[in-house]
Every structure is written in C-alpha cells, then in structure tokens.
C-alpha positions in Angstrom: 98.1 10.9 120.0 94.6 11.9 118.3 92.5 14.4 120.3 89.5 13.0 122.1 85.8 13.9 122.7 86.0 13.9 126.5 82.2 12.8 126.8 81.9 10.4 124.2 85.5 9.0 124.0 85.7 9.4 120.2 88.6 10.9 118.4 88.0 14.4 116.3 88.5 12.5 113.5 85.8 10.1 114.2 83.3 12.9 114.9 84.2 14.6 111.5 83.5 11.4 109.9 80.3 10.7 111.5 79.3 14.3 110.5 80.1 13.8 106.7 78.2 10.4 106.9 75.1 11.6 108.6 71.6 12.1 106.9 68.9 14.8 107.0 66.9 12.7 109.5 69.4 13.2 112.0 69.2 16.9 111.8 65.6 16.7 113.1 66.7 15.0 116.3 69.2 17.8 116.7 72.6 15.9 115.6 75.5 17.3 113.8 74.5 21.0 113.4 77.8 22.4 112.7 80.0 20.5 109.9 80.4 19.7 106.2 80.0 16.8 103.9 80.7 15.7 100.4 78.3 15.7 97.5 76.7 12.3 98.4 74.6 13.7 101.4 71.1 13.9 100.8 71.0 17.6 101.8 72.9 20.9 101.7 73.9 23.6 104.2 73.5 27.3 104.1 76.7 28.9 105.6 76.9 29.9 109.1 78.8 30.2 112.4 77.7 29.4 115.9 79.0 32.9 117.3 78.8 36.1 115.4 76.4 38.6 113.8 72.6 37.7 113.8 73.0 37.2 110.1 74.8 34.1 110.8 72.6 32.9 113.5 70.6 29.6 112.3 67.3 30.7 113.5 67.6 33.9 111.7 68.5 32.0 108.6 65.3 29.8 108.7 63.7 33.2 107.8 66.2 34.8 105.6 67.9 33.2 102.6 70.8 34.6 100.7 71.3 33.1 97.1 74.0 33.7 94.7 72.2 33.9 90.9 73.5 34.3 87.4 71.9 35.4 84.2 73.8 34.4 81.1 72.1 36.2 78.1 73.0 34.7 74.6 71.3 36.9 72.0 71.6 37.4 68.2 74.3 40.1 68.6 75.6 39.9 72.3 76.4 37.7 75.0 76.6 38.8 78.7 76.8 37.2 82.0 75.6 39.0 85.2 75.9 37.7 88.8 73.5 38.9 91.8 73.2 38.3 95.3 69.4 38.0 96.4 68.2 38.2 100.0 64.8 36.7 100.5 62.8 36.8 103.8 59.7 34.9 105.1 57.1 37.3 106.2 56.1 35.2 109.1 54.9 38.0 111.1 52.0 38.4 108.4 51.1 34.8 109.1 52.3 33.5 105.8 55.3 31.0 105.2 55.9 32.4 101.7 59.2 34.2 101.0 59.8 37.3 99.2 62.7 39.2 97.8 63.8 42.0 100.0 66.9 43.3 98.1 69.4 42.4 95.3 72.9 43.2 94.8 74.8 43.1 91.5 77.8 41.2 92.3 79.8 41.6 88.8 78.7 42.4 85.1 80.6 41.1 82.4 81.7 43.1 79.4 79.3 42.6 76.5 80.8 40.3 73.8 79.6 39.6 70.3 77.9 36.1 69.9 80.5 34.1 68.3 79.4 32.2 65.2 80.9 29.3 63.6 78.7 29.5 60.5 75.6 31.0 59.4 73.8 28.0 61.2 75.9 27.1 64.1 77.0 29.0 67.2 80.8 28.8 67.9 80.4 26.4 71.2 84.1 26.9 72.4 84.5 30.6 71.9 80.9 30.8 74.1 82.1 28.7 76.7 85.3 30.7 77.1 83.4 33.8 77.3 81.1 32.5 80.3 84.0 31.1 81.9 85.9 34.2 81.9 82.9 35.9 83.5 83.0 33.5 86.1 86.8 34.1 86.7 86.0 38.1 86.6 83.5 37.5 89.2 85.8 35.3 91.2 83.2 32.7 91.6 83.1 28.9 90.6 80.1 27.1 89.5 79.6 25.5 92.8 79.3 29.1 94.2 76.0 29.9 92.2 72.5 28.5 93.7 70.3 29.5 91.0 70.0 31.5 87.5 69.2 31.0 83.9 70.8 30.4 80.5 68.8 32.5 78.0 69.1 32.0 74.2 67.0 34.6 72.6 66.1 36.2 69.1 68.2 34.7 66.1 70.3 32.8 68.4 67.4 30.4 69.1 67.3 29.4 65.2 70.9 28.2 65.1 70.9 24.2 64.8 73.0 23.8 68.0 71.2 26.1 70.1 69.6 23.4 72.2 73.2 21.7 72.7 74.7 25.2 73.6 72.1 26.2 76.1 72.6 22.5 77.9 76.1 22.8 78.0 76.1 26.3 79.5 73.8 25.1 82.0 75.9 22.4 83.0 79.1 25.0 83.0 77.2 27.5 84.7 75.9 25.6 87.9 74.2 22.4 89.4 70.9 24.4 89.3 71.5 26.9 86.4 68.6 26.0 84.1 68.6 26.3 80.3 66.0 28.4 78.7 64.7 29.7 75.5 62.0 31.7 73.8 60.5 35.1 73.1 58.0 35.3 75.8 60.3 34.5 78.6 63.0 37.3 77.2 60.1 39.6 76.9 59.1 39.2 80.4 62.8 39.3 82.0 63.8 42.3 79.8 60.5 44.1 81.3 62.0 43.4 84.8 65.3 44.1 84.0 64.8 47.3 82.3 63.1 49.1 85.2 59.7 49.2 83.3 58.1 46.9 85.9 59.4 49.2 88.7 58.1 52.3 86.8 54.7 50.9 86.5 54.6 50.6 90.3 56.3 54.0 90.9 53.9 55.8 88.5 50.8 53.7 89.1 50.4 53.3 85.5 50.3 50.7 82.7 53.7 50.7 81.0 54.7 48.9 77.5 58.5 47.7 77.3 60.0 47.5 74.0 63.2 45.5 74.0 65.1 45.7 70.7 68.0 43.1 70.2 69.9 41.9 67.3 67.4 39.8 65.6 63.9 40.3 67.4 61.9 43.0 69.1 60.3 41.9 72.5 57.2 43.5 73.8 55.9 43.4 77.6 52.7 44.8 79.0 53.4 45.7 82.6 50.7 46.9 85.4 51.4 46.9 89.1 54.8 45.8 88.9 53.6 42.4 86.9 54.0 41.4 83.3 50.4 40.9 82.1 51.1 39.6 78.4 54.1 39.6 76.1 54.9 39.4 72.3 57.9 39.4 69.6 58.2 40.9 66.5 61.0 40.2 63.7 62.8 43.7 63.9 66.4 43.8 65.1 69.6 45.6 64.8 71.5 42.8 63.5 69.5 41.3 60.7 71.9 43.0 58.4 75.7 43.4 59.0 78.1 45.0 56.6 82.1 44.9 56.1 84.0 47.1 53.9 80.8 48.4 52.4 79.6 45.1 51.4 76.7 42.9 53.1 78.5 40.3 55.4 75.3 38.8 57.1 71.7 39.1 55.9 69.2 37.0 57.7 65.8 36.5 56.0 64.1 38.8 58.0 66.7 41.4 57.1 66.1 40.8 53.3 62.5 41.2 54.1 63.0 44.8 55.5 65.2 45.5 52.7 62.4 44.7 50.2 59.9 46.7 52.1 62.4 49.6 51.4 62.4 48.9 47.7 66.0 47.0 47.8 66.7 43.5 46.7 69.8 42.6 48.7 72.0 39.5 48.7 75.2 38.5 50.7 78.1 40.2 49.1 76.4 43.2 47.5 78.0 46.6 48.0 75.7 49.0 49.9 75.3 52.6 49.8 75.2 54.0 53.4 72.3 56.4 52.5 70.3 52.9 51.8 71.2 51.5 54.9 69.4 54.8 56.4 66.2 53.9 54.2 66.0 50.6 55.6 66.4 51.5 59.0 63.6 54.3 58.8 61.3 51.7 56.9 62.1 49.2 60.0 61.1 51.9 62.3 57.8 52.8 60.8 57.1 49.0 60.7 57.6 49.0 64.3 55.2 51.9 64.6 52.6 50.3 62.5 53.0 47.0 64.5 52.4 48.8 67.8 49.9 51.6 66.8 47.9 50.6 64.1 44.7 48.2 64.5 44.0 46.2 62.7 47.6 45.3 62.1 48.5 45.7 58.5 48.9 42.5 56.5 52.3 43.1 55.3 53.2 44.0 59.2 51.5 41.1 60.9 53.5 38.3 59.2 56.4 40.0 61.3 55.1 38.8 64.6 56.7 35.9 66.0 54.1 35.3 68.6 50.3 36.5 68.7 50.3 40.5 68.8 49.0 42.4 71.8 45.8 43.5 70.3 44.8 46.0 72.8 47.3 47.7 75.4 44.7 49.4 77.4 45.3 52.6 79.2 48.9 53.2 78.5 50.9 55.6 80.7 54.0 55.3 78.8 56.5 53.2 77.0 60.2 52.3 77.7 62.8 50.9 75.3 65.5 48.2 76.3 67.8 46.0 74.5 71.2 47.0 72.6 69.2 49.3 70.0 67.9 51.2 72.9 71.2 52.4 73.8 70.7 54.5 70.5 67.2 55.4 71.4 68.4 57.1 74.2 71.7 58.4 72.8 73.9 56.4 75.5 75.9 54.8 72.7 77.7 56.5 69.6 79.9 53.6 68.3 78.8 51.8 65.1 79.3 48.1 64.9 78.5 47.9 61.1 75.0 46.6 61.6 71.8 48.5 61.7 71.5 49.1 65.5 72.6 52.7 65.4 70.7 53.5 62.4 67.6 51.9 63.4 67.8 53.4 67.0 68.3 56.9 65.7 65.3 56.3 63.2 63.2 55.2 66.1 63.7 58.2 68.2 63.0 60.4 65.4 59.6 58.5 65.3 59.2 59.1 69.1 60.1 62.9 69.0 57.6 63.3 66.1 54.9 61.9 68.0 54.3 58.6 65.8 54.0 56.8 68.9 50.6 57.2 70.8 52.4 57.0 74.3 55.2 59.1 76.3 58.8 57.9 76.3 59.8 56.7 80.0 63.6 56.9 80.8 65.1 53.3 80.9 67.2 52.1 83.9 68.9 49.6 81.8 69.2 48.9 78.1 71.6 46.4 76.5 71.8 44.7 80.0 68.1 44.3 80.9 67.7 40.7 79.9 70.5 39.4 81.6 69.8 41.6 84.7 66.2 40.3 84.7 67.3 36.5 84.5 69.8 37.3 87.2 67.8 39.3 89.6 64.2 38.5 89.0 64.2 34.6 88.5 64.1 33.5 92.4 61.4 33.4 95.0 61.1 30.9 98.1 57.9 29.4 98.9 56.8 28.1 102.3 58.2 25.8 105.0 55.2 23.2 104.9 56.6 20.9 102.3 56.5 16.7 102.5 59.4 14.8 101.4 59.2 11.2 102.5 62.9 10.3 101.5 65.2 13.1 100.6 68.0 10.8 99.6 66.0 9.0 97.0 63.7 12.0 95.7 66.2 14.7 95.3 67.8 16.1 93.4 65.7 15.7 90.4 66.1 17.1 87.0 63.6 17.8 84.0 60.4 16.6 85.6 57.6 17.4 83.0 54.9 19.5 84.8 51.2 18.7 84.2 48.6 20.9 85.4 45.0 19.3 85.4 41.9 21.8 85.6 40.5 21.3 89.0 39.2 23.8 91.5 38.7 22.5 95.1 35.2 23.6 95.8 33.4 23.8 99.2 33.2 19.8 99.2 36.2 18.3 97.2 35.2 15.8 94.9 37.7 13.1 94.8 36.5 11.2 91.7 36.2 14.7 89.8 39.8 15.1 90.7 40.8 11.8 89.7 39.1 11.9 86.4 40.6 15.6 85.4 44.4 14.1 86.4 43.8 10.6 84.2 42.2 12.8 81.4 45.2 15.5 81.6 47.7 12.6 81.2 46.0 11.0 78.3 45.7 14.6 76.5 49.5 14.9 77.0 50.4 11.4 76.1 51.8 10.8 79.4 49.8 7.9 80.3 53.0 5.5 81.1 53.3 4.5 84.6 57.0 4.7 84.4 57.0 8.3 82.9 57.8 10.8 85.9 55.7 14.0 86.1 55.2 16.5 88.5 51.5 17.3 89.2 50.6 20.8 89.7 47.5 21.6 91.4 45.3 24.6 93.0 44.2 24.5 96.3 41.6 26.8 97.4 39.5 27.1 100.7 39.9 26.1 104.5 42.7 23.1 105.2 39.9 21.0 106.9 40.6 17.4 107.2 37.8 16.3 105.3 38.8 18.3 102.3 42.2 17.4 102.3 41.5 13.9 102.6 39.2 13.7 99.7 41.8 15.6 97.8 44.3 13.2 98.7 41.9 10.2 97.6 41.7 12.0 94.2 45.5 12.4 93.7 45.9 8.7 94.6 43.4 7.4 92.2 44.5 9.5 89.3 47.8 8.2 90.1 47.0 4.8 90.7 49.1 2.9 88.1 52.1 5.0 89.1 51.4 3.9 92.8 50.9 0.1 92.0 54.2 0.0 90.1 56.1 1.5 93.1 56.9 4.7 91.6 57.6 8.1 93.5 54.8 10.7 93.5 55.6 14.4 92.8 52.8 16.9 93.6 53.1 20.9 93.6 50.8 23.1 95.2 49.8 26.9 95.2 48.6 26.7 98.9 50.2 26.0 102.2 49.0 22.3 102.9 51.8 20.5 101.3 53.0 19.0 104.5 49.4 17.9 105.7 48.6 16.6 102.0 51.7 14.5 102.0 51.0 12.7 105.4 47.6 12.0 104.5 48.7 10.3 101.4 51.2 8.3 103.3 49.4 7.4 106.5 45.5 7.9 105.8 45.7 6.3 102.3 48.3 3.9 103.1 50.5 4.7 100.3 54.1 3.3 100.1 55.5 4.9 97.3 58.1 7.6 97.9 56.0 11.2 98.0 57.3 14.8 97.7 54.6 17.6 97.9 55.8 21.0 97.8 53.5 24.2 98.1 54.0 27.8 97.4 54.7 27.2 93.6 53.1 28.4 90.8 53.1 26.0 87.7 51.4 25.5 84.3 51.4 22.9 81.5 54.7 22.9 79.6 57.1 23.8 82.6 59.7 21.8 83.1 61.3 21.7 86.9 64.6 20.8 88.4 64.4 19.9 92.1 67.7 20.6 94.5 68.8 18.9 97.8 67.3 20.2 101.1 69.5 23.2 102.3 70.0 23.3 106.0 69.0 25.3 108.2 66.1 27.1 106.1 64.9 23.6 105.1 64.2 24.9 101.6 64.3 23.2 98.2 65.5 25.1 95.2 62.9 24.6 92.6 64.0 25.8 88.9 61.1 26.4 86.8 62.2 26.4 83.1 61.4 26.2 79.5 63.0 23.8 77.1 61.5 24.7 73.8 63.9 25.2 70.9 62.7 23.2 67.8 59.0 22.4 68.2 56.7 24.0 70.8 54.4 22.0 72.3 51.5 24.5 71.9 51.7 23.4 68.2 49.0 21.5 66.3 49.0 18.7 68.7 48.4 21.0 71.5 45.4 22.6 70.1 43.5 19.4 70.9 44.8 19.9 74.5 43.9 23.5 74.6 40.3 22.7 73.5 40.0 19.9 75.9 40.9 22.3 78.7 38.8 25.0 77.3 35.6 22.7 77.5 36.5 21.9 81.1 37.8 25.4 82.4 36.5 28.0 79.9 38.1 29.6 76.8 41.7 30.7 77.6 42.1 29.0 80.7 45.5 27.8 79.5 47.3 31.0 79.1 47.3 32.1 83.0 48.0 35.8 81.8 50.6 35.1 79.2 50.0 35.3 75.4 51.5 32.2 73.6 51.9 31.3 70.2 52.3 28.2 68.0 55.6 29.5 66.5 58.1 27.0 67.7 60.5 29.2 69.9 58.5 30.8 72.7 57.6 30.1 76.2 56.6 32.5 79.1 58.4 31.0 81.8 61.9 30.5 83.1 62.2 31.2 87.0 63.3 29.6 89.8 61.9 29.0 93.3 63.4 27.3 96.4 60.5 25.5 97.9 60.7 24.5 101.6 61.4 21.0 102.5 59.6 20.9 106.0 59.7 17.7 107.9 60.7 14.5 106.5 58.5 11.3 107.4 
C-alpha cells in the first residue's frame, strides 16, 4: 500500500506529481518548497537542503548565488576549455540590490590543443567538438551542470567560413546558457582580465596596457582601476606562418605581408632558411613596437590594425603580455611548434630589454590561458531583485533578443513624448519597426523613484511601443536602475497594458548587443541574462550604421555610442560578451 500524507490523505506519489506540475506562482504563496521537476516548468531551482550548513539555507541563498561557468576559447592556433565556480553576493547591508563576485574557483583547465582545420578555409567541426566534449568529461561535468559561460572565436579562427556554425554548435553543446561570441574587442577585454592586468592596475594604482599575442592577432587592452577602458587589435601573431620539414605549410595573408616587410616573397611550399624566419620575427617585433609607440602611426603599420588604434595610452604605469606568444616573452615555454611563436616571443623580449617600449614590463599571472580564464571567470554578474515578469512561463526562456538603447536621459521632469520619440526614431534607424520583431529596450534610469517620474517614464515606453502593444506582443525592457518592479507594475496596472511584460534592472546594455534570458531560479529569484555578440561576417557598425551613429551623435553628442569602448567597422569585432543573472522579483 502506498504511503499516505496523514494531513491530506494524499499518497507520496501524488505529492511528488503535484510538486512536479506546480508553477512559479505557487512559490509566492509558500507551496512546494523542496522538490524537483522536469524541463517544462517555468522556473529552475538552486540546490539546497532543509537542514545543514548555512550555505544551504534558502534565506542565505537569496543573497548568495553560486554559478558554474565555462570559457571555451577557439583561437587561431589553440583551443582550450576552462571551468570555474563563481560566488556572487548581494550587498544588502549597503542598501543596494546588486550582486558582486566575491570569489572564483577554477574547477578544471583542459590541455591546450591545436585548433583543428579541415582546410585553409574551414575549421574541423567534428574534431573541435571532440576536444570540447573531452574537456567536459575531464571536468566530470555535463552541459546541464553549467549555468553560464562563453564560446569565444578569435583571431584567424574568426575568418574561417564555418566560424558562425562552429560557435553555434559549441554553444548548444556547452549548455543552455553558454553564449556564442566573436570579436577582437571582446577577446582583448577578456584577456586583460584573465592575464591579471586588471588586478595589477588595482594593486599598483596605475594604468596598465595588456598586450595579448595569439596565433593570428595581437589584442590590446588599456586598463585603469580594474576596468578596461578601450581595446584594439593588430594583425601580428605567432602562427601566421607555419613550416613543416623546412617548407612553408601555412601562410596567411598577414604572414605574407610581414615576410615582405622583411624583404622576402614567401609562398606555400617554399623552402625556408631558419635565419630568414628569425629576420621576419624581428621585423614583426619592430612592427609591434611601432604600432604601440610611434605617433602618428607609420602608414605601413597603420593598415595592420584590425580596429581603430588606441592613439593615446595616457600615463601608463606598465605593460603586460598574455597569449601563447607571451609564454616565450616571459621564458615560460621552450618548445617550438614549427611556427613563429618562439621566435616572435624572443624577439619581443629583446625589444623590451633594449628599452624599445616606453613602459616597464609587468609579470603576467596567465599567458596562453588568459582569454579562456577571462571568459570563464569574468563573464558573470547578478543584478538586483526588483524585476517584474508578468508571466514567466510565456516570457522565459528567450534567446537572441536584439538590444536597442535609445538615447534618453530622465531629467528632473520626465518627458514621455521625448522618450517615445527617442524609441520610435531609434527603431526606425535600426530598421526594427515591425511590430512582430522582438527587441529588448535598454534604457537608463536616473534620479529619484518618485511615482510621477516613473509614470511618465512608463507612458513614454507605452507610446514608443504602441504598435507592439496593439498587436498583443510582449514587451522586454532592461534598466540600469533599481525600479524595474515598480515600472512593470505601473505599465501593467496604471497604463492598462495587457501585453506580457518583462522589466529587468541592474543590467548595462548597448546597441548591437543580443541577450538570452533563462528561467527564474529559486530561491534567489534571479534570471540568467547572457549578454553576447553575434558578429561574424558583417559588422553592424559598418556603412549603414554610420547613419545610426550620426543620428545618435546629433541627440547625444559625439562619441555617445561607444560607452567607453573603441569600435571599428572591420566585420569581426565587438566589445561585449558577458553574462548577468538578473532577479525575477515578484510575478504579477
């Protein structure tokens, strides 16, 4: 006979089934606290037990969230996977609802494998998938165990014809909320964090330049106070030329360019003298010196920049190297992989010792693993706990919402007509005027949370999205201030809007970002929000976007679109690729 619940007369099996079939709304009245359920539920659970350590107490877990994160770095020459465990805490005692990373633990570092190529133009998908799956196996993790993270394609790997398919495939293989990303700016930023340069800028109280030299490109990150100010990339790398048996087996266009700068006209299959390889490496090192120290930048060097150059580094306190070539700059690696890495690293170190660079050399924490560490450890934040989600089962999860950030600052008196105009004109500029095209509206909130101001703000949003509301389509709004729950309620109740509404706060977004929204997590009431870039072949900051930028500068002032990052219309870059877990707040 089945066991029965004495109070209700239900069997244990009935109780389990009821728990599995419940919704988030039932949590808000205190039901079904300890249970599991299938993928069809409208929320997920942070793991906890009733009795045990404080770390497993549900009240403690509302202020403390642990996430497992992965960084998958597919570079020109190397591929690696790194898993981290991240502890985030809500600093409620400081009267803030935002979450901050308080500790990081590396769970597993995979071996660095050579990025497999099926041909000059294609990455070998099957072999790459095997490398990643072996890393998951080595870490003892399944994709469902991973909460967030990033797949990064960088350098020359970006230029392969199946780069976008590779990134999407690995994103799916890595876990539900592992985002696909690509770009020089993003790698520059992550490398600056992973190398230790960001921490060094805090410890030293000085501005630091991180120089990440990989197989195909050199990424620059200018850091101050622990934050990356601006990034750039130069076409200098250690695997632009590869030899086998004394003959050239791989020669990328930039590799041929560097050889010509050294006086050689190399072609695939040519027999190469080792002394000539040293000469080319020395010229490449001189080119890097010129790219960083000579202003104005020489014309024959300027064209090697893959992004806008950083024209003024300001008062630099030191420079740090990372990437595979940095292993040789710091004399940590002696093996030769039949490319230019060892020669280039040694040549750069000679330039450093000879005082060719204008700044002192700082020791690096990480070299070849810097980007993967940055992707794994520095890609997660949590925002506050005041978000508004009218119907989690319908609104979540959601993938690939394009972000629009209309230029609008809430003054002392919020002008709803001005906000509506900014939203409508921005949608028109980005050719996203269709009522059926889903977008995430990113807005800034400043000033006191007075009802009159919030109501005016809500009216502006409703007027700016009137066509979507008329069509019954959902509204997605992202804020950087802590008024999301109130704003959502005002839109729903005081403006009488029947469309489903999601308003999340504490998240900084900008134009050209895309976001993935996960299910609500219990008991922390957070929503994983992955902010990513999906730029592979055509950068939206290309010719058409110059009109958009001009439109923004007319309203916002010159440079308003950069948000502290230096963009370039090169077809392969982007500045962002990070994850947030935004709080769900109460549901309506």
